[in-house]
N, C-alpha and C positions, 0 to 999 in steps of 0.2 A: 847349497843342499843338492848337489847332483846325485840322481839314482835313489833319491828317497821318494816315498810313495807320498802323493798328494793327499791323501786321506788316512787319517790315524784312529781307528777305535780306542778309546781310553781304557775300557775294562780289558782287552785286550792285552793291554801295554801293560797292565798291572803285573808286577813282579820280573819285568825285563831289566837285565843286566845294564847298568849305564857303565861307559869305559870313557877313559880319557883318548887323546889322541896316540900315546903310546900304546895302547893296548891294554893298559892296568885297570882293572875294574873299580870303579870309586863308588859303586852301591846298586841298589836296585829301584826302579819306580814303584811307587806305593799309591800314587793319587795325582790328580793335575788341578792347577788353581785357573778359575778363569774369572772374570768380571763381567756380571749382567749389567749391561746400561740400560739406562731409562729409555724406555719408550721402544721403538723398533732398531735401535741400534745392535749391530752384531754383537754378540757377545765375545769378548777376545780371551785367548788364551796366554796366561801370562808367564805360566812356569811348571815346572814337574816336583812334586814333593819326592825327594829320593832319600833310600833309607842307607846310611853308610854305618861304619863301625859302632858299636856299643848301642844299636838301635836307635840312634840318634836320626831325626828327620829334619833334612836341610832343604832349602829351595833352589832350586837349579832353574833361572831364567831362559823362556825359549829363546832368547838371544844367544845363549851360549850351548844351543844344542845344536850341532853342525849336522847331523845326519839320525835318521831314524830307519833301520833296516830291518831284517827279520831277525827277530830274536834279541836285538841290541839298540840302545841309544847313543851316539857319539857325541861327547861334550868337548867344549875346548881346552878343559883340563882346569880352568879357574875355576874351581868352587871354594864359594863362602861357607865355612862349617858352621856357621851360627845357625842355632836350632830354629826351625822353621816356626813362626807365629803366624795366624790367620789374621788377617785384616778384615775389618767390618764390611768392607766393600768386597770381599773376596767369597768366592764359592768352590768348596771342593766336587768335583765332579763326582768321583767314587763315594765320596763319604756323604753327599747332601743331594745329589742330583739321581742317582740311581734311586730306583723303587720309588722316584716322586710321580703321583697321580697329576697329571696334566689335561688339558683339553685339546684336541685336534679338531681343527677351524672346518667349517664344510667348505667343500670346494677345493680343499688341500690336502686330502686323503681319506677325510669322512666325506660318505656318499652325499646325504642330504641335509644332516644337519650336526651340529657340533657334538662331538662323543667323547667320552673320559679314556684315556689310555694311560700307559704306566712304561715309564721309561727304563729300558733295558741297557742302553751303553749312548754316548755321544762321540762323534767324530769332529775332530780338528782338522782345518787343511789350512794351508799356508797361502795368503793371497800374492797379488801383484805388489803390494808396498812390503812383501817381506814379513807382514805380521801373521800369527798363527789365531785364527778366530774358528768360531764354533760354526759348523757348516750344515751338519747331518744330526738327525736324532734318530736313535732307533726305538721303537716304541711297539707295544701290543696292547692290542684291543682286548675287552673283556672277553670270555669266554659265553657261549650261547648254547643253549640248551644241553646235550649231553658232552659237548665239546669242555675239556676242562680249561684248556688254553685257547685263548683268542688268536686271531691272524698278527703276525708281528711284520712291520713294514720301516721302512727307513724313508723318513720325510725330511723337508728343509725346515732348519731350525725356528723360521718364522711360521711355520705351518701349527704350531703349538702355543697356547699362551698357558700361562700359570708358572714359569720357569722360576720367577723370584719371589714368589708368595709364599709366605709360610705355610706350612701344613701340619696338618695335627695327625697322628696316628699313621705316620708314613711306614710303609714296609721296609725289610731289609734283606728279603731271598736273593736279590740280584746282586747285592755288596756281598755279601755272605757267600755267594759262587765265586766271586773273585779272590776271595780271601781263605778258600777252605784249606788251602795246602799249606797256611801260616802254621808256625807254631804258637802254641800259647802265648809266649813270652811274645811273639811278634805280634799277634794279633791284640794283646793287651795294649802294645803300642799304639797301633791303629785306632782302638777306642778311647784311649788318653787324649790323642789329638783331636777327636771330634767334638763338636760342641754338644753340651749338657743332654739337650733333646734326641739328638742324633744317637748319642752314646747309650741312650735308655732304650731306643728303639732297637736298635742291633742287640744288646743285652737280652731283651725280651724276646728276640726271636732265635735267642741260641737253644741249643739242647742242654738240658740240666748239667749233664758231665762236661760240655766244654763250657758251659759258662763258670764251672766251678772251677777248671782248669786256668781259664782266664783271670778270674779273679784273685786265683794265689798269685799272680803277676803283676796286678795293678797295684798302683800307690793306695793306703790305706782311705784317702778321702775318696777316691773313685770308689773303692769298694763299699764304702758304708753309702755311699749316695746311690750307688747302683742296686744294692742290696735293701734299701730303705723304700724304693719304689717298686719293689715286686710285691704281690700280693703274699701275705704270709704262709700259706701254705707251701706256696713255689721257693720262698726264701728258704724254709725249712728243707725242702728237698735238695735246694742247691746246697747247702750246710752240710747235708748228708753226704753229697758227693765228693766233698773238700776232703783233703787231709786233715784229719783232728786237729792237728797243730795248727794249721793254717786258719780251720773254722773257729778253733779257740781264740786265735789273735784278732780275728774279724769281729768275734761277739764281744770281746773286751774293749772294742774300740764305741760299744753301743752303751746308752745309759743299761743299768742292771735289770730295770723293768722290762724293756724291750728284748734283751738278751734271753731274761726268762721266759718270756711268751713264745720264742722261737726255740727253745730248749726243749720246751712242754709239746711242740709240735713235732719235734723229732723222733724219729724211732728210738725207744728207750736204750737200745744198745748201742746206738751210735752217739746218743745225748751224753751216755755214762762216760765213754772215753774223753768227751770235750769237756765235761764236768770236772772231771779228776785233773784234767790240763789247766782248766780256769784256776784251781785250788792253789798254784804255784805261782809267784811273780815271774813276770815276761822274760826277766833276765837271768833265770835261773837255768839250770839243766831240766828241772822238770816243767818248766813253761816252755822252753824250747823243743823240748823230746816230740819224734813222733812215737805213737802207741802202736804202731804195725810194722815193725821190723821181721825180716825174716827168720821164724822161729821153728827150730827142728828138735825131736827128741834126742837123746842119747843114742838111740838104735837105729837111727835113720843111716841110709848109705851116702856115700859122696854122689853117687847118680842121683838120688833123691834131691839133695842139696844143690846140684847144679841145674837141675829141671825147675828148681822154687826160684833160682838167681834170672833164670833166663825169662822171667817173666815181662813182657815189654813196658809195662806201667812202673816198675820199679826204676828209682833213680838211680845212677851210677853209684851212687855213695852207699844206697842201701842196698845194692846188689853186691857190695864189696865183700860183705862177711855175711855167715849166719851165726845166729844165736842159740847156742846149745842149751835146752831147760829141761827141767823134768816136767811131766805135767801137772796142772793144766796149761796146754800152750798157748792160750790168749792172755795178754796183761790183763793184772799182774799174774805172773806166770807160779808153777812151781819153783823149786830151787835153781838158781842160776848157774849153770855148768862152767860156761866158758864161750868163745869165740873161734870160730872156723874162718879162716881167712880163704879168698876165694883163690888166691894163688898156690895155696897148699894143696886145696881140692884139686886143682887143674893137675896137680903133678902125681894123686895116688891112683889107684885102679876104682873102678867104680863101685866095687862092692866093699871098699873098705868102710868103716864106721866111723861117723863124724866125731865120735866120742875119743877117738884115739888121735884124733888131729887139734883137738881144742888148744888154743893158746891160754894158759891159765897164769901166765905171769903178769898180765895187764891187768890191774885192779880196775873194776867198774866205779862209774861215780855215783853219789847221792843225789837226789832229787834237789838238795838245796844247794848244790854247787853253783858257784858264782859264775857268771860268764866268762870271767879273768881265767877261773880254774880251768873251766871247759877248754877255752883257746889253748891255755899253757899244756894240757893235755894232750890235744890232737896235734899240737908242734911237736912237743917233744918226743912221742911215740910213732910220728910220720902216719897218722891215723887220717882215714875222712870220716869215721863214725866212732861212735863210744858208748857202750851200754851204760843204761840208767838203772840202778837196783833200789828196793826200798830197804827200811830196817830188818826184815824178814829175809833178805838177800834173794828178792823176787826180780825177776824182770819187770820194769814197768814202762820201758821205753828204750828209746836210743836218740842220741843227738848226732845230726850229720854236718858236715864242713860247711853245707848251704845253710843250714839254719843259723850257724854262728855268724856266718857273712852277713844275714840278713840284718843281724842286730849289730855288727861291727859297722857297716857302711853308713852314711847319711840316709836320712830319710828320704831324698829325692834322688836317690842313687839310680833308679831305673831310668829318670830323664836323662843321664847322661852330663857331663859337661857342656857348657854353653860358651862357645868359643867365637872368635873372628868379630868382625865389626858390623855396622847396619846392615840390613838386610839389602840386596840389590833388587830393583824393581825389573 
C-alpha cells in the first residue's frame, strides 16, 4: 500500500470511485463494514460496501483494496458481484455509527467527568499486521449556552464507550450529510440496505419532499413500513408531495380504513386526484397514469410550451410532449385536441401556436385499457408517453413508459440480480 494515507475517514470516503488495476471504474464507495469486538479489542474494518451497476451493493474486502488515494480506491479487480448482505456481527460505519451518541471517558478527552458526545466520523488505519482497524473517532460535544454546536475533536477509539450498544432515537444529520448529493433512487438503495430501525430514523430526518421522492423509488414493503411509522399528519403531507399515481399505488397497499384516514387528512385537491386513480384497477391505463402532464390551451405558443417542459422536476418522459386541450386545463380537462412532440416544437419559431403542431393521428387510450394494450401502443408508435381520455373526450392523465416498466418488471427489480458465490470475508 505504498503511498496510501495511514488514516482514512469513512464519511469523506463516501461516494469515492473504486477502480480496478487497469483503471476501469468498478463502482463507488457507499459505506464501510466493521466488527465491534467484545471488551476492549480494537474494532476491525472488514471491507467496503461498493455500489456497482444497477444500484446493486456488493462487498469489497479490505484485503482486496490495494490503495486509497485522493478521490479513488484501487482494488485487485477480483470483485464478487454477489449482493451485500450484512451479517449479525457486522456494523455499517455510515449507516449505524454516524450520529450515534456515545460517552467520552474522563481523562481521555473529557475534562473531569464522562460526557455525552455524538459521532460525526470514524477513521480506519492499517496496522503492522496489515489489518485495517478503527483507530480514531471524530466526535462533537454538546453545545452550551448560546453555542448551537459544541466543540469537535478527534479521539482514540477506546476513549469512547457505547459504540456497540443499541440506541433508540439516534439522529441522522451526519449520515444525511454524506448522502445529500445522491439521487432519490440511489438514496432509496441506501435506505433499503439499512436495518429497519435505522431506516426509520433516516426517513424521519428527511424533509417531506425528499422523503416523497425516495418513497417512490423504494420497494412496496419498505414504503408501507416507513409510512406506517410516521405520524398520521406527516404521512399525509408526504403523500401530498408524491406524484398522485405513486401515492395511489402506496395507499392501495394499505388496509382500506387506513388509506381512507390518510386521504381525509390530505388537502382536498390533492386527495381528489389520488381517489380518482384508486377507482381504477392498478394494471389499467387509469391505474398507471399520472394526472399531472404538461397541459396547454390551443392558443399557447411554442415559447410557452418549451418553457413548461424545461421544469427541472419533470421526468424526461413527461417532458417529451405537451397535451393540448380546451379549458379547463386541470384534469379532467376540456376537450382533448392532441399532443405536440418536443422534437416538433424545437423546429418551429417561438411565436407559432401549439394548436398548429398537434399530432391528431395518434389515438388516445381509455382509462380501462389493459397493461398489454398500453405496452403495445407505446411500442407500435415509438412513444414514451400516451394520453388517457374519458368517455367525454376529456384528458384525465398520461401513461409514461416508466409507469409501464414498473408493472412489467418483477416486484424485486429494484434490488437487481443476485450473482456470484458466497461472500468473501
